[in-house]
TORPA-4810 file (N, C-alpha, C, O; in nm, 3 decimals):
<nodes>
NODE_1_-1.745_-2.900_-1.826_-1.777_-3.035_-1.865_-1.654_-3.100_-1.927_-1.580_-3.037_-2.004_M
NODE_2_-1.635_-3.224_-1.892_-1.529_-3.304_-1.953_-1.584_-3.443_-1.978_-1.697_-3.473_-1.941_T
NODE_3_-1.506_-3.525_-2.038_-1.546_-3.661_-2.069_-1.476_-3.757_-1.973_-1.368_-3.728_-1.922_W
NODE_4_-1.539_-3.872_-1.949_-1.491_-3.970_-1.853_-1.491_-4.107_-1.919_-1.587_-4.145_-1.987_V
NODE_5_-1.383_-4.180_-1.899_-1.381_-4.320_-1.942_-1.415_-4.404_-1.821_-1.348_-4.397_-1.718_I
NODE_6_-1.521_-4.483_-1.834_-1.572_-4.562_-1.722_-1.505_-4.700_-1.714_-1.424_-4.737_-1.799_T
NODE_7_-1.542_-4.773_-1.612_-1.490_-4.908_-1.590_-1.523_-5.004_-1.704_-1.463_-5.111_-1.713_S
NODE_8_-1.615_-4.967_-1.789_-1.646_-5.051_-1.905_-1.522_-5.070_-1.993_-1.519_-5.161_-2.077_L
NODE_9_-1.422_-4.987_-1.976_-1.297_-4.996_-2.052_-1.198_-5.094_-1.990_-1.102_-5.135_-2.056_C
NODE_10_-1.218_-5.134_-1.865_-1.120_-5.219_-1.798_-1.094_-5.347_-1.876_-1.185_-5.421_-1.911_Q
NODE_11_-0.966_-5.370_-1.902_-0.920_-5.489_-1.976_-0.973_-5.491_-2.119_-0.968_-5.595_-2.184_E
NODE_12_-1.025_-5.379_-2.170_-1.086_-5.373_-2.304_-1.021_-5.269_-2.394_-1.072_-5.248_-2.504_K
NODE_13_-0.917_-5.206_-2.356_-0.854_-5.091_-2.418_-0.843_-5.097_-2.571_-0.737_-5.128_-2.624_E
NODE_14_-0.950_-5.067_-2.639_-0.952_-5.068_-2.786_-0.863_-4.959_-2.845_-0.798_-4.982_-2.947_D
NODE_15_-0.860_-4.845_-2.786_-0.777_-4.730_-2.822_-0.818_-4.656_-2.949_-0.744_-4.570_-2.996_M
NODE_16_-0.935_-4.686_-3.004_-0.983_-4.607_-3.118_-1.000_-4.462_-3.075_-0.980_-4.370_-3.155_A
NODE_17_-1.038_-4.442_-2.950_-1.056_-4.306_-2.898_-0.925_-4.229_-2.897_-0.923_-4.108_-2.918_C
NODE_18_-0.815_-4.299_-2.871_-0.684_-4.235_-2.866_-0.649_-4.176_-3.002_-0.594_-4.066_-3.011_V
NODE_19_-0.680_-4.249_-3.108_-0.646_-4.204_-3.243_-0.717_-4.075_-3.283_-0.661_-3.996_-3.359_E
NODE_20_-0.839_-4.054_-3.234_-0.915_-3.937_-3.277_-0.901_-3.816_-3.184_-0.942_-3.706_-3.220_V
NODE_21_-0.844_-3.835_-3.068_-0.831_-3.724_-2.972_-0.735_-3.618_-3.026_-0.618_-3.648_-3.051_C
NODE_22_-0.784_-3.496_-3.045_-0.699_-3.392_-3.103_-0.596_-3.333_-3.006_-0.504_-3.263_-3.049_P
NODE_23_-0.610_-3.361_-2.877_-0.518_-3.302_-2.780_-0.441_-3.406_-2.697_-0.373_-3.370_-2.601_V
NODE_24_-0.451_-3.532_-2.734_-0.379_-3.639_-2.663_-0.405_-3.639_-2.513_-0.312_-3.648_-2.433_D
NODE_25_-0.533_-3.629_-2.477_-0.566_-3.630_-2.334_-0.607_-3.768_-2.283_-0.634_-3.785_-2.165_C
NODE_26_-0.612_-3.867_-2.373_-0.649_-4.003_-2.332_-0.521_-4.080_-2.307_-0.435_-4.092_-2.394_I
NODE_27_-0.509_-4.131_-2.184_-0.383_-4.189_-2.140_-0.403_-4.324_-2.072_-0.515_-4.363_-2.037_V
NODE_28_-0.291_-4.393_-2.056_-0.288_-4.523_-1.990_-0.172_-4.521_-1.891_-0.069_-4.458_-1.916_K
NODE_29_-0.188_-4.590_-1.781_-0.081_-4.597_-1.680_0.039_-4.671_-1.740_0.023_-4.771_-1.809_R
NODE_30_0.159_-4.620_-1.712_0.279_-4.681_-1.768_0.323_-4.806_-1.692_0.381_-4.896_-1.751_T
NODE_31_0.296_-4.812_-1.562_0.333_-4.927_-1.481_0.209_-4.981_-1.410_0.125_-4.903_-1.365_D
NODE_32_0.198_-5.112_-1.399_0.082_-5.168_-1.327_0.078_-5.118_-1.182_0.181_-5.104_-1.116_P
NODE_33_-0.041_-5.093_-1.135_-0.062_-5.050_-0.997_-0.203_-5.095_-0.959_-0.299_-5.061_-1.028_D
NODE_34_-0.217_-5.171_-0.851_-0.350_-5.220_-0.814_-0.452_-5.109_-0.789_-0.572_-5.134_-0.796_P
NODE_35_-0.406_-4.990_-0.759_-0.498_-4.878_-0.736_-0.552_-4.822_-0.866_-0.648_-4.744_-0.866_A
NODE_36_-0.491_-4.861_-0.978_-0.531_-4.809_-1.110_-0.563_-4.926_-1.202_-0.471_-4.987_-1.257_W
NODE_37_-0.689_-4.957_-1.220_-0.727_-5.066_-1.310_-0.670_-5.045_-1.451_-0.652_-4.931_-1.495_P
NODE_38_-0.644_-5.154_-1.519_-0.590_-5.150_-1.656_-0.700_-5.102_-1.751_-0.784_-5.180_-1.795_A
NODE_39_-0.696_-4.974_-1.780_-0.791_-4.913_-1.871_-0.736_-4.779_-1.916_-0.628_-4.738_-1.872_Q
NODE_40_-0.808_-4.712_-2.003_-0.771_-4.578_-2.045_-0.840_-4.476_-1.954_-0.943_-4.505_-1.894_L
NODE_41_-0.781_-4.357_-1.946_-0.836_-4.248_-1.865_-0.828_-4.119_-1.945_-0.745_-4.106_-2.035_Y
NODE_42_-0.913_-4.025_-1.912_-0.909_-3.892_-1.975_-0.860_-3.791_-1.872_-0.917_-3.777_-1.764_I
NODE_43_-0.754_-3.721_-1.908_-0.701_-3.615_-1.822_-0.795_-3.495_-1.834_-0.802_-3.433_-1.940_D
NODE_44_-0.868_-3.462_-1.726_-0.966_-3.354_-1.735_-0.905_-3.216_-1.756_-0.973_-3.124_-1.803_P
NODE_45_-0.779_-3.200_-1.723_-0.714_-3.071_-1.744_-0.672_-3.051_-1.890_-0.652_-2.938_-1.935_E
NODE_46_-0.658_-3.160_-1.963_-0.618_-3.151_-2.104_-0.737_-3.164_-2.199_-0.731_-3.120_-2.314_E
NODE_47_-0.845_-3.225_-2.152_-0.962_-3.248_-2.236_-1.025_-3.114_-2.275_-1.045_-3.026_-2.191_C
NODE_48_-1.056_-3.100_-2.404_-1.119_-2.977_-2.453_-1.269_-2.996_-2.474_-1.335_-2.910_-2.533_I
NODE_49_-1.322_-3.106_-2.427_-1.466_-3.137_-2.433_-1.521_-3.140_-2.576_-1.635_-3.101_-2.600_S
NODE_50_-1.440_-3.186_-2.669_-1.486_-3.191_-2.808_-1.579_-3.309_-2.833_-1.665_-3.303_-2.921_C
NODE_51_-1.563_-3.416_-2.756_-1.653_-3.530_-2.768_-1.625_-3.627_-2.881_-1.703_-3.719_-2.902_G
NODE_52_-1.517_-3.608_-2.956_-1.492_-3.698_-3.069_-1.457_-3.840_-3.024_-1.469_-3.934_-3.103_V
NODE_53_-1.415_-3.857_-2.902_-1.378_-3.989_-2.851_-1.500_-4.080_-2.828_-1.493_-4.200_-2.852_C
NODE_54_-1.608_-4.022_-2.783_-1.725_-4.101_-2.741_-1.779_-4.194_-2.850_-1.797_-4.312_-2.823_E
NODE_55_-1.805_-4.147_-2.971_-1.860_-4.239_-3.070_-1.760_-4.341_-3.122_-1.799_-4.440_-3.184_P
NODE_56_-1.631_-4.320_-3.096_-1.529_-4.413_-3.143_-1.512_-4.534_-3.051_-1.455_-4.635_-3.093_E
NODE_57_-1.560_-4.525_-2.928_-1.541_-4.633_-2.831_-1.637_-4.748_-2.859_-1.758_-4.734_-2.840_C
NODE_58_-1.586_-4.863_-2.905_-1.675_-4.975_-2.935_-1.735_-5.038_-2.809_-1.834_-5.110_-2.817_P
NODE_59_-1.675_-5.011_-2.694_-1.725_-5.065_-2.566_-1.828_-4.973_-2.501_-1.883_-5.006_-2.396_W
NODE_60_-1.853_-4.857_-2.562_-1.949_-4.761_-2.508_-1.915_-4.721_-2.364_-2.002_-4.714_-2.277_E
NODE_61_-1.787_-4.695_-2.342_-1.735_-4.669_-2.208_-1.716_-4.520_-2.178_-1.680_-4.486_-2.065_A
NODE_62_-1.739_-4.432_-2.274_-1.709_-4.290_-2.256_-1.837_-4.208_-2.245_-1.929_-4.222_-2.326_I
NODE_63_-1.840_-4.122_-2.141_-1.958_-4.038_-2.115_-1.914_-3.898_-2.076_-1.804_-3.878_-2.024_Y
NODE_64_-2.001_-3.800_-2.101_-1.980_-3.668_-2.043_-1.990_-3.684_-1.892_-2.068_-3.766_-1.843_E
NODE_65_-1.911_-3.607_-1.818_-1.910_-3.624_-1.673_-2.049_-3.612_-1.611_-2.080_-3.680_-1.513_D
NODE_66_-2.132_-3.527_-1.666_-2.267_-3.508_-1.612_-2.363_-3.620_-1.652_-2.474_-3.629_-1.599_E
NODE_67_-2.322_-3.705_-1.746_-2.408_-3.812_-1.796_-2.360_-3.952_-1.754_-2.419_-4.052_-1.795_Q
NODE_68_-2.256_-3.959_-1.674_-2.202_-4.089_-1.632_-2.311_-4.164_-1.555_-2.367_-4.110_-1.460_V
NODE_69_-2.340_-4.289_-1.595_-2.441_-4.367_-1.521_-2.401_-4.383_-1.374_-2.283_-4.391_-1.340_P
NODE_70_-2.501_-4.388_-1.290_-2.478_-4.395_-1.145_-2.381_-4.506_-1.105_-2.298_-4.487_-1.016_E
NODE_71_-2.390_-4.621_-1.169_-2.305_-4.733_-1.134_-2.157_-4.702_-1.157_-2.070_-4.768_-1.101_V
NODE_72_-2.128_-4.601_-1.239_-1.989_-4.565_-1.270_-1.948_-4.429_-1.214_-1.846_-4.375_-1.256_F
NODE_73_-2.023_-4.373_-1.122_-1.992_-4.239_-1.070_-1.852_-4.228_-1.011_-1.790_-4.122_-1.020_E
NODE_74_-1.801_-4.334_-0.950_-1.665_-4.330_-0.893_-1.560_-4.308_-1.001_-1.449_-4.261_-0.972_A
NODE_75_-1.593_-4.341_-1.125_-1.497_-4.325_-1.234_-1.471_-4.178_-1.266_-1.367_-4.145_-1.323_D
NODE_76_-1.562_-4.091_-1.231_-1.541_-3.947_-1.252_-1.420_-3.902_-1.168_-1.330_-3.836_-1.219_I
NODE_77_-1.420_-3.938_-1.042_-1.310_-3.902_-0.954_-1.181_-3.973_-0.993_-1.072_-3.917_-0.982_A
NODE_78_-1.194_-4.098_-1.039_-1.075_-4.174_-1.079_-1.007_-4.106_-1.197_-0.884_-4.092_-1.197_K
NODE_79_-1.082_-4.065_-1.298_-1.023_-3.995_-1.412_-0.961_-3.863_-1.366_-0.852_-3.828_-1.411_N
NODE_80_-1.028_-3.791_-1.279_-0.977_-3.662_-1.231_-0.849_-3.680_-1.150_-0.763_-3.592_-1.150_A
NODE_81_-0.835_-3.792_-1.082_-0.718_-3.815_-0.995_-0.588_-3.833_-1.072_-0.480_-3.821_-1.013_A
NODE_82_-0.595_-3.859_-1.200_-0.468_-3.876_-1.273_-0.389_-3.747_-1.278_-0.268_-3.749_-1.301_I
NODE_83_-0.455_-3.636_-1.257_-0.386_-3.506_-1.257_-0.276_-3.506_-1.150_-0.170_-3.446_-1.169_V
NODE_84_-0.303_-3.573_-1.038_-0.207_-3.577_-0.926_-0.084_-3.662_-0.956_0.021_-3.643_-0.895_E
NODE_85_-0.096_-3.754_-1.051_0.016_-3.845_-1.081_0.034_-3.860_-1.231_0.062_-3.969_-1.281_C
NODE_86_0.018_-3.750_-1.303_0.018_-3.752_-1.450_0.145_-3.811_-1.509_0.141_-3.868_-1.618_R
NODE_87_0.258_-3.798_-1.439_0.384_-3.852_-1.491_0.382_-4.004_-1.501_0.467_-4.063_-1.569_D
NODE_88_0.287_-4.069_-1.434_0.276_-4.214_-1.438_0.188_-4.262_-1.554_0.162_-4.382_-1.567_D
NODE_89_0.142_-4.169_-1.638_0.054_-4.200_-1.750_0.113_-4.146_-1.880_0.186_-4.047_-1.880_F
NODE_90_0.079_-4.213_-1.989_0.121_-4.164_-2.120_0.016_-4.198_-2.224_-0.069_-4.285_-2.203_E
NODE_91_0.022_-4.129_-2.336_-0.067_-4.159_-2.447_-0.018_-4.290_-2.508_0.097_-4.297_-2.554_V
NODE_92_-0.101_-4.393_-2.510_-0.056_-4.522_-2.560_-0.055_-4.530_-2.713_-0.124_-4.454_-2.781_P
NODE_93_0.024_-4.623_-2.763_0.022_-4.654_-2.906_-0.093_-4.750_-2.930_-0.123_-4.834_-2.845_D
NODE_94_-0.156_-4.737_-3.044_-0.270_-4.824_-3.075_-0.220_-4.961_-3.116_-0.127_-4.975_-3.196_R
NODE_95_-0.284_-5.062_-3.059_-0.256_-5.200_-3.096_-0.375_-5.250_-3.177_-0.489_-5.211_-3.151_E
NODE_96_-0.350_-5.335_-3.272_-0.458_-5.392_-3.351_-0.528_-5.501_-3.272_-0.469_-5.604_-3.239_D
NODE_97_-0.655_-5.477_-3.241_-0.736_-5.578_-3.172_-0.870_-5.585_-3.244_-0.911_-5.493_-3.314_I
NODE_98_-0.937_-5.696_-3.224_-1.066_-5.715_-3.288_-1.171_-5.624_-3.225_-1.172_-5.604_-3.103_D
NODE_99_-1.257_-5.569_-3.307_-1.369_-5.489_-3.259_-1.469_-5.583_-3.194_-1.500_-5.688_-3.250_T
NODE_100_-1.520_-5.547_-3.076_-1.615_-5.636_-3.009_-1.748_-5.644_-3.083_-1.790_-5.550_-3.151_P
NODE_101_-1.812_-5.757_-3.068_-1.946_-5.774_-3.125_-2.047_-5.706_-3.033_-2.015_-5.678_-2.918_S
NODE_102_-2.167_-5.679_-3.083_-2.271_-5.624_-2.994_-2.295_-5.713_-2.872_-2.322_-5.663_-2.762_P
NODE_103_-2.285_-5.844_-2.890_-2.303_-5.936_-2.776_-2.190_-5.920_-2.674_-2.215_-5.927_-2.554_A
NODE_104_-2.068_-5.897_-2.722_-1.955_-5.873_-2.631_-1.977_-5.747_-2.549_-1.952_-5.744_-2.429_D
NODE_105_-2.026_-5.642_-2.616_-2.051_-5.514_-2.549_-2.158_-5.533_-2.441_-2.143_-5.484_-2.329_V
NODE_106_-2.266_-5.601_-2.474_-2.374_-5.624_-2.378_-2.327_-5.711_-2.262_-2.365_-5.687_-2.147_E
NODE_107_-2.244_-5.812_-2.289_-2.191_-5.897_-2.182_-2.101_-5.817_-2.088_-2.103_-5.838_-1.967_A
NODE_108_-2.023_-5.725_-2.144_-1.937_-5.641_-2.061_-2.022_-5.549_-1.973_-1.991_-5.531_-1.855_N
NODE_109_-2.127_-5.492_-2.028_-2.217_-5.407_-1.949_-2.281_-5.489_-1.837_-2.290_-5.441_-1.723_K
NODE_110_-2.325_-5.609_-1.867_-2.389_-5.694_-1.766_-2.291_-5.727_-1.655_-2.330_-5.734_-1.538_A
NODE_111_-2.165_-5.747_-1.689_-2.061_-5.776_-1.590_-2.053_-5.665_-1.486_-2.027_-5.691_-1.368_K
NODE_112_-2.077_-5.542_-1.528_-2.070_-5.427_-1.439_-2.206_-5.389_-1.380_-2.217_-5.290_-1.309_W
NODE_113_-2.308_-5.468_-1.409_-2.440_-5.439_-1.355_-2.506_-5.319_-1.421_-2.584_-5.247_-1.358_G
NODE_114_-2.473_-5.297_-1.548_-2.525_-5.182_-1.620_-2.605_-5.232_-1.740_-2.555_-5.307_-1.823_F
NODE_115_-2.727_-5.190_-1.747_-2.814_-5.235_-1.856_-2.832_-5.128_-1.963_-2.914_-5.145_-2.054_A
NODE_116_-2.755_-5.018_-1.954_-2.769_-4.905_-2.044_-2.759_-4.941_-2.185_-2.769_-4.854_-2.272_G
</nodes>
């Protein structure tokens, strides 16, 4: 079991999860690439399945791989694929951004067709 960052993170990179990760397995692409949406990813080979990242995500974008909602199932493979191009990713520095409101979180979920 590993953890997955879903599309709910796209363009929302709060990075609170990065601060609590004990093994620095949460990464961001270093250069823009249309094949890789602007979001954070979890390297499944580095993840120790501790789960400390999940409650820190204000966008509710992180799930255990076995619990990823159906609408985000493709994100499991997307997170796993970074292993093939890991040199293109790095652990990002945290930027100060406003924490989303509950309404912002619900609007983001609705954007993705997820009512969870």
